[in-house]
C-alpha positions as CSV (number, residue, x, y, z in Angstrom):
1,M,-72.9,-31.2,-13.8
2,L,-73.6,-35.0,-13.7
3,G,-75.4,-34.9,-17.0
4,D,-72.0,-34.0,-18.6
5,L,-70.8,-37.5,-18.0
6,T,-73.5,-39.0,-20.2
7,Q,-72.8,-36.4,-22.9
8,R,-69.1,-36.9,-22.7
9,N,-69.3,-40.6,-23.1
10,L,-71.6,-40.2,-26.0
11,R,-69.2,-37.9,-27.7
12,L,-66.1,-39.9,-27.1
13,R,-67.3,-43.5,-26.9
14,A,-70.6,-43.8,-28.8
15,D,-69.9,-47.3,-30.1
16,A,-68.2,-48.6,-26.9
17,P,-70.2,-50.7,-24.5
18,A,-71.8,-48.8,-21.6
19,I,-73.8,-51.6,-20.0
20,V,-73.8,-55.4,-20.3
21,F,-77.0,-56.9,-18.8
22,E,-78.3,-60.5,-19.2
23,R,-76.5,-61.2,-22.5
24,R,-77.3,-57.7,-23.9
25,S,-74.6,-55.2,-24.7
26,I,-75.8,-51.6,-24.7
27,T,-73.4,-49.0,-26.2
28,H,-73.0,-45.4,-24.9
29,G,-74.8,-44.2,-28.0
30,Q,-77.8,-46.5,-27.3
31,F,-77.8,-45.7,-23.6
32,S,-77.7,-41.9,-24.2
33,E,-80.5,-42.0,-26.8
34,R,-82.8,-43.8,-24.3
35,A,-81.8,-41.5,-21.5
36,F,-82.6,-38.5,-23.8
37,R,-86.0,-40.0,-24.7
38,L,-86.9,-40.7,-21.1
39,A,-85.9,-37.1,-20.1
40,Q,-88.1,-35.8,-22.9
41,A,-91.0,-38.1,-21.9
42,L,-90.8,-37.1,-18.3
43,S,-90.6,-33.4,-19.2
44,A,-93.8,-33.8,-21.3
45,L,-95.4,-35.2,-18.1
46,G,-94.6,-31.9,-16.3
47,V,-91.4,-32.9,-14.6
48,G,-88.9,-30.1,-14.4
49,P,-85.9,-28.9,-12.5
50,G,-86.3,-29.3,-8.7
51,D,-88.9,-32.0,-9.0
52,R,-88.5,-35.6,-8.0
53,V,-88.9,-38.9,-9.9
54,A,-88.9,-42.1,-7.8
55,V,-87.6,-45.5,-8.9
56,L,-88.8,-48.8,-7.4
57,A,-87.0,-51.6,-9.2
58,Q,-84.3,-54.2,-9.0
59,N,-81.1,-53.6,-11.0
60,C,-81.8,-53.1,-14.6
61,P,-80.8,-50.8,-17.5
62,E,-84.0,-48.8,-17.0
63,Y,-82.9,-47.9,-13.5
64,M,-79.7,-46.4,-14.9
65,E,-81.6,-44.6,-17.6
66,A,-83.8,-43.0,-14.9
67,Y,-80.7,-41.7,-13.1
68,A,-79.2,-40.3,-16.4
69,A,-82.5,-38.7,-17.5
70,A,-82.8,-36.9,-14.2
71,E,-79.2,-35.6,-14.4
72,L,-79.9,-34.3,-17.8
73,G,-83.3,-32.8,-17.0
74,G,-82.4,-31.3,-13.6
75,W,-84.8,-33.2,-11.3
76,A,-83.8,-35.5,-8.5
77,T,-83.9,-39.3,-8.5
78,V,-85.6,-40.8,-5.4
79,T,-84.3,-44.3,-4.9
80,V,-86.6,-46.7,-3.1
81,N,-85.4,-49.9,-1.5
82,Y,-87.5,-52.6,-3.1
83,R,-86.9,-54.9,-0.1
84,L,-88.9,-52.6,2.2
85,A,-92.4,-53.5,3.3
86,A,-95.4,-51.7,1.8
87,P,-95.9,-49.2,4.6
88,E,-92.2,-48.2,4.5
89,I,-92.3,-47.7,0.7
90,S,-95.5,-45.7,0.9
91,Y,-94.0,-43.4,3.6
92,I,-91.0,-42.6,1.3
93,L,-93.3,-41.8,-1.6
94,A,-95.5,-39.6,0.7
95,D,-92.4,-37.8,2.1
96,S,-90.6,-37.2,-1.2
97,T,-93.8,-36.3,-3.2
98,P,-92.4,-37.4,-6.6
99,R,-94.3,-36.3,-9.7
100,V,-93.6,-39.7,-11.3
101,L,-92.9,-43.2,-10.1
102,I,-91.0,-45.6,-12.4
103,A,-91.6,-49.1,-11.1
104,E,-91.3,-52.7,-12.1
105,A,-94.8,-54.3,-12.5
106,E,-94.2,-57.0,-9.9
107,L,-93.3,-54.4,-7.3
108,L,-96.3,-52.2,-7.7
109,P,-98.4,-54.2,-5.2
110,K,-95.9,-52.9,-2.5
111,V,-97.2,-49.4,-3.1
112,E,-100.3,-48.9,-1.0
113,A,-103.5,-47.6,-2.6
114,A,-103.3,-44.2,-0.9
115,A,-99.8,-43.6,-2.0
116,R,-100.5,-44.8,-5.5
117,G,-103.5,-42.4,-5.7
118,A,-101.3,-39.5,-4.7
119,L,-98.9,-40.1,-7.6
120,Q,-99.5,-38.1,-10.7
121,H,-98.0,-40.7,-13.1
122,I,-96.6,-44.2,-12.9
123,L,-94.4,-45.6,-15.6
124,T,-94.2,-49.4,-15.5
125,I,-91.0,-51.2,-16.6
126,G,-91.4,-54.2,-18.9
127,A,-91.9,-55.1,-22.5
128,G,-95.0,-53.5,-23.8
129,E,-95.5,-51.5,-20.6
130,S,-96.0,-47.8,-20.2
131,Y,-92.2,-47.1,-19.7
132,E,-91.4,-48.4,-23.2
133,A,-94.4,-46.7,-24.7
134,A,-93.3,-43.3,-23.2
135,L,-89.8,-43.7,-24.7
136,A,-91.2,-44.8,-28.1
137,H,-93.3,-41.6,-28.4
138,A,-90.5,-39.2,-27.2
139,M,-87.9,-37.6,-29.3
140,P,-84.2,-38.7,-28.9
141,D,-83.1,-35.1,-28.5
142,D,-80.6,-34.0,-25.8
143,M,-82.4,-31.8,-23.4
144,R,-79.5,-30.8,-21.2
145,T,-80.8,-28.4,-18.5
146,P,-78.1,-26.4,-16.7
147,V,-78.2,-26.8,-12.9
148,G,-76.0,-25.4,-10.2
149,P,-73.6,-27.5,-8.1
150,D,-75.9,-27.3,-5.1
151,A,-78.9,-28.7,-7.0
152,T,-80.1,-32.0,-5.6
153,A,-79.3,-35.0,-7.9
154,F,-80.2,-37.9,-5.6
155,L,-82.6,-38.3,-2.7
156,I,-81.5,-41.6,-1.1
157,Y,-83.5,-42.8,2.0
158,T,-81.8,-44.3,5.0
159,S,-83.4,-45.8,8.1
160,G,-83.9,-43.3,10.9
161,T,-83.4,-43.7,14.6
162,T,-86.9,-42.5,15.2
163,G,-88.3,-45.3,13.1
164,R,-88.8,-43.2,10.0
165,P,-86.5,-43.2,7.0
166,K,-84.6,-40.0,6.3
167,G,-84.0,-38.7,2.7
168,V,-80.3,-37.8,2.2
169,M,-79.9,-35.0,-0.3
170,L,-76.9,-35.4,-2.5
171,S,-76.0,-32.6,-4.9
172,H,-74.6,-32.5,-8.4
173,G,-71.4,-30.8,-7.4
174,G,-70.9,-33.1,-4.4
175,Q,-71.4,-36.2,-6.5
176,M,-69.1,-35.0,-9.2
177,Q,-66.5,-34.6,-6.5
178,A,-67.3,-38.0,-5.2
179,A,-66.8,-39.5,-8.6
180,R,-63.4,-37.8,-9.0
181,I,-62.2,-38.8,-5.5
182,S,-63.4,-42.4,-5.9
183,A,-61.9,-42.8,-9.4
184,L,-58.6,-41.6,-8.2
185,E,-58.5,-43.6,-5.0
186,G,-59.9,-46.7,-6.8
187,E,-57.3,-46.4,-9.5
188,V,-59.9,-46.7,-12.2
189,R,-58.5,-47.3,-15.7
190,P,-60.2,-46.8,-19.1
191,T,-59.7,-50.6,-19.7
192,D,-61.6,-51.6,-16.5
193,R,-64.8,-53.6,-16.8
194,F,-66.8,-53.3,-13.6
195,A,-69.2,-56.0,-12.4
196,L,-71.9,-54.3,-10.4
197,V,-74.0,-56.4,-8.1
198,M,-74.9,-54.0,-5.3
199,P,-78.5,-52.6,-5.6
200,L,-78.8,-49.3,-7.5
201,Y,-80.9,-47.8,-4.7
202,H,-77.7,-48.0,-2.6
203,I,-75.1,-45.2,-2.5
204,G,-72.3,-47.7,-3.0
205,A,-73.6,-48.9,-6.3
206,R,-74.2,-45.3,-7.6
207,N,-70.8,-44.2,-6.4
208,L,-69.0,-47.1,-8.1
209,W,-71.0,-46.5,-11.4
210,L,-70.1,-42.8,-11.3
211,M,-66.4,-43.3,-10.7
212,N,-66.3,-45.7,-13.7
213,S,-68.3,-43.3,-15.8
214,V,-65.5,-40.8,-15.5
215,F,-63.6,-43.0,-18.0
216,G,-66.7,-44.6,-19.7
217,C,-65.9,-48.0,-18.4
218,P,-68.5,-50.7,-19.2
219,I,-70.8,-51.7,-16.3
220,I,-71.5,-55.4,-16.2
221,L,-74.9,-55.1,-14.4
222,H,-76.4,-57.9,-12.3
223,R,-80.0,-58.0,-11.2
224,G,-78.8,-59.6,-7.9
225,F,-75.9,-61.5,-6.5
226,R,-75.9,-65.3,-7.2
227,P,-72.4,-66.7,-6.9
228,A,-72.5,-69.2,-9.7
229,E,-74.0,-66.7,-12.2
230,F,-71.7,-64.0,-11.0
231,M,-68.6,-66.2,-11.6
232,A,-69.8,-67.1,-15.0
233,S,-70.4,-63.5,-15.9
234,V,-67.0,-62.4,-14.7
235,R,-65.4,-65.0,-16.8
236,D,-67.6,-64.4,-19.9
237,H,-67.0,-60.6,-19.9
238,A,-63.5,-60.5,-18.4
239,A,-64.6,-58.3,-15.5
240,T,-61.6,-56.6,-13.9
241,A,-63.2,-55.1,-10.8
242,T,-66.2,-55.4,-8.5
243,L,-67.7,-54.2,-5.2
244,L,-68.9,-56.8,-2.7
245,A,-70.4,-56.8,0.8
246,P,-68.6,-59.2,3.1
247,T,-71.5,-61.7,2.9
248,M,-71.2,-61.7,-0.9
249,L,-67.5,-62.3,-0.6
250,S,-68.0,-65.2,1.8
251,D,-70.5,-66.8,-0.6
252,L,-68.1,-66.3,-3.5
253,L,-65.4,-68.1,-1.7
254,D,-67.7,-70.9,-0.8
255,A,-68.6,-71.3,-4.5
256,G,-65.0,-71.7,-5.4
257,G,-64.1,-68.1,-6.3
258,S,-60.3,-67.6,-6.4
259,R,-57.5,-66.1,-8.5
260,A,-57.4,-69.4,-10.5
261,T,-61.1,-69.5,-11.3
262,L,-61.6,-65.8,-11.9
263,P,-58.2,-64.7,-13.3
264,S,-59.5,-61.4,-14.9
265,L,-60.5,-59.9,-11.5
266,Q,-57.8,-57.4,-10.5
267,K,-59.7,-55.3,-7.9
268,I,-62.2,-56.3,-5.3
269,I,-63.6,-53.4,-3.2
270,Y,-65.5,-54.3,0.0
271,S,-67.7,-52.1,2.0
272,A,-71.2,-51.7,3.4
273,A,-70.4,-53.8,6.6
274,P,-67.4,-54.6,8.8
275,M,-65.3,-57.4,7.4
276,P,-64.4,-60.2,9.9
277,E,-60.6,-60.5,9.9
278,N,-60.7,-64.3,9.4
279,L,-62.9,-63.8,6.3
280,L,-60.5,-61.2,4.9
281,R,-57.5,-63.4,5.4
282,R,-59.3,-66.3,3.7
283,A,-60.1,-64.0,0.8
284,I,-56.6,-62.7,0.4
285,D,-55.3,-66.3,0.5
286,A,-57.7,-67.2,-2.4
287,F,-57.3,-64.1,-4.6
288,G,-54.1,-62.4,-3.5
289,P,-53.6,-58.8,-2.5
290,I,-56.3,-57.3,-4.7
291,F,-58.7,-55.9,-2.0
292,T,-59.6,-52.3,-1.2
293,Q,-61.8,-51.3,1.8
294,V,-64.0,-48.3,1.6
295,Y,-65.5,-46.6,4.7
296,G,-68.2,-44.1,3.9
297,M,-72.0,-43.7,4.1
298,T,-74.9,-42.2,2.3
299,E,-74.5,-38.9,4.2
300,S,-70.8,-38.7,3.2
301,G,-71.8,-38.9,-0.4
302,G,-69.8,-42.1,-0.7
303,P,-66.1,-41.1,0.0
304,G,-64.6,-41.2,3.5
305,C,-61.7,-43.5,4.1
306,T,-59.9,-46.3,2.3
307,L,-57.5,-49.2,3.0
308,R,-55.6,-49.8,-0.2
309,A,-54.5,-53.2,-1.5
310,H,-50.8,-52.8,-0.5
311,Q,-52.0,-52.0,3.1
312,H,-53.6,-55.4,3.5
313,V,-50.7,-57.0,5.3
314,V,-51.4,-60.4,6.8
315,A,-48.0,-61.1,8.4
316,G,-45.4,-58.9,9.9
317,A,-45.2,-56.3,12.7
318,P,-48.3,-56.4,14.9
319,E,-49.0,-52.7,14.5
320,V,-49.0,-53.2,10.7
321,V,-51.1,-56.4,10.7
322,R,-53.6,-54.7,13.0
323,R,-54.6,-52.4,10.1
324,L,-56.7,-55.3,8.7
325,R,-59.2,-54.4,11.4
326,S,-59.1,-50.7,10.7
327,A,-61.6,-48.5,8.8
328,V,-58.6,-47.2,7.0
329,Q,-57.0,-43.8,6.1
330,P,-58.9,-40.7,4.8
331,M,-59.3,-40.4,1.1
332,I,-57.9,-37.5,-0.8
333,G,-60.1,-34.4,-0.2
334,C,-61.6,-35.9,3.0
335,D,-60.7,-34.7,6.5
336,V,-61.5,-37.3,9.1
337,E,-61.3,-36.6,12.9
338,T,-62.6,-38.0,16.1
339,R,-64.4,-35.6,18.5
340,R,-65.3,-35.7,22.2
341,P,-69.0,-35.1,23.3
342,D,-68.1,-31.4,23.8
343,G,-66.9,-31.1,20.2
344,S,-63.2,-30.9,21.0
345,P,-60.8,-33.0,19.0
346,C,-59.6,-36.3,20.5
347,G,-56.0,-37.2,21.1
348,I,-54.1,-40.0,19.4
349,G,-55.8,-43.4,20.2
350,E,-58.6,-41.7,22.2
351,P,-62.1,-42.9,21.3
352,G,-64.5,-40.3,20.0
353,E,-67.2,-39.8,17.4
354,I,-65.9,-40.0,13.8
355,V,-66.5,-36.8,11.8
356,I,-65.9,-36.3,8.1
357,R,-65.5,-33.2,6.0
358,S,-65.4,-33.1,2.2
359,D,-67.0,-31.4,-0.8
360,A,-69.0,-34.6,-1.4
361,L,-71.1,-34.4,1.8
362,M,-74.9,-34.4,1.7
363,T,-76.5,-31.0,1.7
364,G,-79.0,-32.2,4.4
365,Y,-82.0,-34.4,5.1
366,W,-85.1,-33.8,3.1
367,N,-87.9,-32.2,5.1
368,N,-85.9,-32.7,8.3
369,E,-84.0,-29.6,9.4
370,K,-83.7,-30.8,13.0
371,A,-81.8,-34.0,11.9
372,T,-79.7,-31.9,9.4
373,R,-78.6,-29.5,12.2
374,A,-77.7,-32.5,14.4
375,T,-75.7,-34.3,11.8
376,L,-74.0,-31.4,9.9
377,R,-72.2,-29.2,12.4
378,G,-69.2,-26.9,11.9
379,G,-68.7,-28.2,8.3
380,F,-68.4,-31.8,9.5
381,L,-70.6,-34.8,9.1
382,H,-71.1,-36.4,12.5
383,T,-71.2,-40.1,11.6
384,G,-72.5,-41.6,14.9
385,D,-69.6,-44.1,14.8
386,I,-67.1,-44.2,17.7
387,G,-63.6,-44.6,16.6
388,E,-60.0,-43.9,17.4
389,I,-57.2,-42.7,15.1
390,D,-53.5,-43.8,15.4
391,R,-50.4,-41.7,14.7
392,E,-50.5,-42.6,11.0
393,G,-54.1,-41.6,10.5
394,F,-55.6,-45.1,10.5
395,V,-59.1,-45.0,11.7
396,Y,-60.5,-47.8,13.8
397,V,-64.3,-48.1,14.4
398,V,-64.9,-49.5,17.9
399,D,-68.6,-49.0,18.4
400,R,-71.6,-46.8,17.4
401,L,-73.3,-43.9,19.0
402,K,-76.4,-44.5,16.9
403,E,-78.2,-47.7,17.6
404,M,-77.6,-49.0,14.2
405,I,-77.2,-52.7,13.2
406,V,-75.4,-53.6,10.0
407,S,-76.6,-57.0,8.7
408,G,-75.4,-58.2,5.4
409,G,-74.6,-54.6,4.3
410,E,-78.0,-53.2,5.2
411,N,-78.4,-50.6,7.9
412,I,-81.0,-51.5,10.5
413,Y,-81.9,-49.1,13.3
414,S,-83.0,-50.8,16.6
415,R,-85.7,-48.1,17.3
416,E,-87.4,-49.0,14.0
417,V,-87.6,-52.6,14.9
418,E,-88.7,-51.8,18.4
419,N,-91.5,-49.7,17.1
420,A,-92.7,-52.6,15.0
421,L,-92.5,-55.0,17.9
422,M,-94.4,-52.7,20.3
423,G,-97.4,-53.0,18.0
424,H,-98.0,-56.6,19.2
425,P,-100.5,-56.6,22.1
426,G,-98.4,-59.2,24.0
427,V,-95.3,-57.0,24.1
428,L,-94.9,-54.9,27.2
429,E,-91.4,-53.6,26.6
430,V,-88.7,-54.4,24.1
431,A,-85.0,-53.5,23.4
432,V,-83.3,-54.4,20.2
433,V,-79.5,-54.8,19.8
434,G,-77.1,-56.3,17.3
435,G,-75.5,-59.6,18.1
436,P,-72.7,-61.5,16.3
437,D,-73.6,-63.5,13.2
438,P,-71.0,-65.6,11.3
439,R,-72.6,-65.0,8.0
440,W,-74.2,-61.5,8.2
441,G,-71.8,-59.8,10.5
442,E,-74.6,-58.8,12.9
443,A,-78.1,-60.1,13.5
444,V,-81.1,-58.4,15.1
445,V,-81.7,-59.7,18.7
446,A,-84.8,-58.6,20.5
447,F,-85.1,-58.7,24.3
448,V,-88.9,-58.8,25.0
449,V,-90.8,-58.3,28.3
450,R,-94.2,-60.1,28.0
451,R,-97.4,-58.3,28.9
452,P,-99.0,-60.1,31.9
453,G,-101.5,-62.7,30.8
454,H,-100.0,-63.2,27.3
455,E,-98.4,-66.5,26.3
456,L,-96.1,-64.9,23.7
457,T,-93.7,-67.0,21.6
458,S,-90.7,-66.1,19.5
459,E,-92.5,-67.3,16.4
460,A,-95.4,-65.0,17.1
461,V,-93.1,-62.0,17.6
462,I,-91.3,-62.6,14.3
463,E,-94.5,-63.2,12.4
464,H,-95.9,-59.9,13.7
465,C,-93.0,-58.1,12.1
466,R,-93.7,-59.5,8.6
467,Q,-96.4,-56.9,7.9
468,A,-94.6,-54.0,9.3
469,I,-90.9,-54.0,8.3
470,A,-88.7,-55.6,5.7
471,A,-87.6,-59.2,6.1
472,Y,-83.9,-58.4,6.7
473,K,-84.9,-56.1,9.7
474,R,-86.8,-58.8,11.5
475,P,-85.3,-60.3,14.7
476,R,-83.2,-63.4,14.1
477,E,-83.5,-64.2,17.8
478,V,-86.0,-63.3,20.5
479,R,-85.1,-63.5,24.2
480,F,-87.8,-63.1,26.8
481,I,-86.7,-61.5,30.0
482,E,-88.5,-60.3,33.2
483,A,-87.4,-56.7,33.0
484,L,-85.1,-54.5,30.9
485,P,-82.0,-53.1,32.7
486,K,-82.6,-49.3,33.1
487,L,-81.0,-46.2,34.5
488,P,-82.9,-44.2,37.1
489,N,-84.1,-41.9,34.3
490,G,-85.7,-44.8,32.6
491,K,-83.2,-45.2,29.7
492,V,-82.5,-48.8,28.8
493,E,-78.9,-49.8,29.4
494,K,-78.5,-51.6,26.1
495,F,-74.8,-52.3,26.7
496,K,-75.8,-54.7,29.4
497,L,-77.9,-56.6,26.9
498,R,-75.3,-56.4,24.1
499,A,-72.1,-57.2,26.1
500,P,-72.9,-60.9,26.8
501,L,-73.7,-61.5,23.1
502,W,-70.2,-60.2,22.1
503,A,-68.2,-61.9,24.8
504,G,-65.2,-63.6,23.3
505,H,-65.2,-61.4,20.1
506,D,-62.6,-58.9,19.2
507,R,-65.0,-56.0,19.1
508,A,-68.6,-55.2,19.4
509,I,-69.2,-54.1,15.8
C-alpha cells in the first residue's frame, strides 16, 4: 500500500533529491534508509501492525520519516497539532493510546505529566537525542509489512462540535486513491519541485506530499511560513509549485511576491479557508492564471472539488466570473451532491448540505461510532457545509451547518471555545460565532452574558482562555450583552448574533 511509494522511489530514484530542508538535500536513498531504520527501531520497541505512533513536531524530515516508517511497518501515524494547549494534546494522546510518542524536545512540556506517564516510550527529536540514538542502533533493512487497503494509515484529529477532538481514520487504500486523484487533478509532473509550508499534521500537507510522491518529486520543506524566507527558498531551489492558505498568499503578495520575483512558480494551490475574491483577483494580477482551488477536508481524505487554473476568469460573462466565488467542480472519482434535511437530493441552485462520495473517504472516527454514523450515511460523507450546485456542476458554499469557524486555515468549533469560556466564574452564558476578518477570513467573536455581581472585562475573558485552548482559537473580540437571543426551546439563535457582523459582505462564510 502506501509503503510501496517509498520503495518505488528508492528503486527508481535513489540518488535524486527527496527532501530539501534548511540547506540540506536528502536523497530518496538516504530518506528510505532512515525510514527503514526507524521502522526497525519502533518494531523493536514492540510497535506492530494496528498500533499507533504519535508525532508532536513542527515540519522537519523526521516527521516525514515517521510517516514513512509507519506505512512500511503497518501501524498508524497519529498527527498532533503542536499549536494546541497542553490539555488538548494530552486528550489526543489519551484517546489514541499510542505505543510511542515522537516529539521535539521543546514541545514535550506541552504533554501533561499524566499523559506522559501513560506513554510506553518517547523518542525525542534532536541531535544527540533518543530519536537519533534509536536509528543509529537499528538495521537499515526494509521491513515491509503487507497491510490491507482498509488498514488505518493516519489518525488525524480535528476539532469536535462537542468540544473534544475527533480522530479521523484514513486508510491505506483510501490515501493511495487520494494520491492518484490529486496527482491527476493537480497535473503533477516528474519535473515539479514542491515547496511545502503547510504543517505536516494537516491533511493538506500530507495529501500534497503524497501526490508528489507518485512521481518522486522533491519536497522543499519549510518549518513554517515566513514570506521572505519562503521567497528566497523558492528562488534558490526553483520551486515550481506550492500550497498556500489565503492568509499566506496575502502575506506573500505584501512581501512582493509576483511572477517577476518568483518566475519558477507555475502552480499555486490554495485551500484550507475561503479565499476573498478581492485577494484572489490581486493574486492573479500579480502571478497570472496559475491558481488552483481545492475544496476538501480531513474526513474526505483530501479530495473533493477543484477549480482549475483556466477556470479562474476575472472578466467576462457574469455567470463565468461568478465561479471565482465557487467551491469548484467535483474531482475525478468524486461524487458531490447537495441534500435536503430529509436526505433527498436538492434541485439545481437549491441550497442543501454538501455530501461527498469517493474511495478516499475516511473509514470513520476513532472511538466514536455515534459520530461516524452521523457523518457517513448511505456511502456519502456529510460535510456540514451548506451549498448549492449550478447546471454545470459548480459548487457554491453558502453557509455551514456545523458551527465551525475557519480562521487562517485552522478549523475552530464554537462549542469548544464556549466550553472554555464557561469555565470562568464571571461568565453566565456565552455564544461564539465567526465574524469577518480581512486577514484571517474569519475571527472568533464571543457574546458574553456576565454573571451578576462580576465586573468582567474582555481582557479577563481572553486571558482565561490561554490555559485552556490554543491561541488561534481564542476570541478576537468579546461583546457583552444582557441576554442571548433564544428560541422557546432554549436554543440560541446564533444567526441573530452573526448577521450584523456580516452585513455588507457578499456571504457569511
